C-alpha angles and dihedrals in degrees: 000000000000110000091209091062093057097036115107116245091216128012144167122201120202093325123180120191134173137180122240113286118258090219124037094225095046118067115222120250112256113259091201120034119197094320121179122185136152131198117197131203114283091008132114119214112195115211113200135175143113124299113283096022094116104264098131091040090056091050091053092046090054088053090047092240090126127041126243127223094207139001133041136288114202134188123192088342096310123118104233098169096110100034118129124232089261093049090049096052097086089051097048095084090057096055119052142162136223111208130216090243108050093191088069088071094057137071105233090213096054129076113246095254090061091052093048095052095043096087090056090054092050092050094036089226099140145357122274092251092048090047091052090051090049092050091054091049091051092048087062091050092054094041100252128135118243091232088076090070091078092054130092121241093258090056096066132063125260092254093050091047092052090052088048087054088054092049090051093059093039087063085075095051096236124194096198127042128182110209105201108194090317096170102037094099094049131084119247099264092048090046089058092051092050093047091052089048091053091051092053092048092049094051094044097048103028096239129169115223134204103195112195122196143138088220108094093185089058093043094053090052096051104034137087089194133016130211117193115210129201128169096345096313135096102236100178139014131186148115117301089256093052094047095045100039105030112019113176103198124070092229091054091048090052091051092050092048091051091057099041094075 
């Protein structure tokens, strides 16, 4: 069997990470403690847990935006733990993140087209005219009208802007996307539209997703696999059915009960 098919797109192996200590003589408590997690092509791993448990930190570690104290960070089979900023640059376009607040990805003084083509200029991946054509094609994929390209960020809805943020990173043809609470600022109907949009994009472009949320009900609907996080550790992993119907850990059972009613 082809090894590339089974190889994770992104993976961490027994990683420990901590923020800088508040006091020099007192080491900071690790934010991540011996965490292992793998995300495969065309799969969505849902990462769920209470606020402050380390979910967003793990997502940024998998993107190598934060350092690790121990363990390995791998991308497409390559150990990238010790790579420098310069060595990471060719890989950056292939690993991206969608934030909770989409307006943070856009210059409020620039029309949306300018913001969408900016990443291709930074990475020198295509000409301005080719990038503009690519942006229009991707708008069709995510269900947006090209006339929105001439608008400013404040002139579109939150759901439209989140899809624009998705288009912006798709311009770089990523293979791994961290979705950090991407629907939490949207109402229920718009959430459903974005989730369906993410599914279409994943299938069309073969992307691996790490979907981060505190909402277990949402996570079980969007994920192929679920990892439950508590206090910087992954305490349980399984399919949505396993986690929802037969959770093993007391913390997981408490989460499930909280969302059943």
